[in-house]
N, C-alpha and C positions, 0 to 999 in steps of 0.2 A: 470478424467483428464488424459491427455497423456502429459508426460514429453518429450520435444524435445531438451531441453538444448540450448546452444548457447546464443548469444546476445538477449537481450530483448529490443524492441523498444518501443516508444511512442504507447499507445493504445493497448499493448499486455499484456496478463496475466503472471506475473512472480511468481515463487516460490521463497521466500525470507526468510532469517533468520534475525531476530532482533539482533542488537548488544548486547553484554552481559548486560549492564546496563538496557537497555529497556527490554530485555528478563527477567531479574531478576523482575523488577517491574511487568511486565505482568504476570509472574508466581505467584508472591506473591498476586496479585489481582485477580487471577483466570480469567485473560483475555485470556491467553494462557494456554494450557495443554502440558504435556511432550508427546513427539512422535518423530518418526524417519523421517517422510515424505517420498517423493518419492526417494530422493537421500541420505538418511542418516540423521543423527541428526544435530542439530543446537546448538550454545552455550547454555550451562546449560541444555542440553537435551530438550529445548523447541521445540515445534512443529513449523514447518515452516508455513508461511502464503502464501495465493494466493491472489495477489492483482494486480491492473491494474497499469501500468506505465503511470501515467496521465501527468507527465511533466519531462522534460529532461534539461540538461545544456542550459542555456540562456532563458528558458521559464519564464514567469511571472505568479506567483500564488497569488491570493487574497483571503485572509480569512475574512470572515465576519460571524457574528452570523447566518445569513440566509443561508449561504453556501459558497462553494469554486468556484472560477472561475479560469480557466486556459487559459491564453492568451485571456481574456475577455469572454471566453465561460463557461457557468455555468455547474458545474458538478452535475448530479442528486443525490438527496437525501443525500446532504452534509452538511446540517445545523448542527451546533454544538450543542452537548447535554451537559447539565449542569452536569449530573451525572457521567461523564466518567472520572473524575480526571483531570491530567494535560493535557494541550493542548498548541499549539503554539499561540502566541499572534495574535489578529486580527491585519490585515495589508497586505502589499504587500510584496512578496519575489521574488527575481530572483534566479532561481536555479543555483547553482555554478557547474563548471566542476567537474566531478566525483561523482555527486550526482543525485538522482532522488526523485520525489514525488510520493508516491504510495497511491492510492485511491481505495476504494471498491465500490461496487454498493448496499450497504445495509446502511440505516440510522444508524445501530448499529455498523458499521465497525470501528475497533480500527486501524487507518491508519495515513498517514501523517498529517491529522488534529490535531492530538494529539502528535505525536513524531517528526514531522518536516521532513525534506529531509533526506534520507538515502543514505549512500555511495553505489556506484554501486557495490562494492564488496560484498554487502549483497544479491545481486541477484544471485540465483543459476542456473537459466536458465529459459526458456519459457515453459509455460505449455499451452495446448490447451484444452478448455472445450469440453468434448466429450458427456456427458449425464448430463445435468443440467435442471433446471426448464425452462420451455418455457419463452423466452424472457428475461432471467437474464442477458445475456451478449449482449446488443444492440450494434449496430455498433458504436464504439467509436475509429475511427482512426485505426481500425485493430483487435480490440478484438473480 
């Protein structure tokens, strides 16, 4: 990955730090490991995550057991898993100003399906995949 920093828009990959309470839970349950990331450490020395900004302020996110929809568009591989611990409630959410909804492209991704919207301040900047598995980042509005 190449860290380019700056503002991260919908469909782009962000390096993000989870807020302390979420980071603590993730560290205690071996969801995250400790690490520095491209731009230094996150709260509690948790490693940062790379996730796609799937929804921004004003977008409608619908969470169902079968998966997530953003503005009516299904997100790939986003079915809820019963073994992942806490998660947002099934339902529809409007992303509030100052927040984003981060999603991964892996059915095992621990993302906003489980922790909800994150403050924009959690985003450290944009990263560009340079060498990844073929087809891992399909065109998703700019990713």
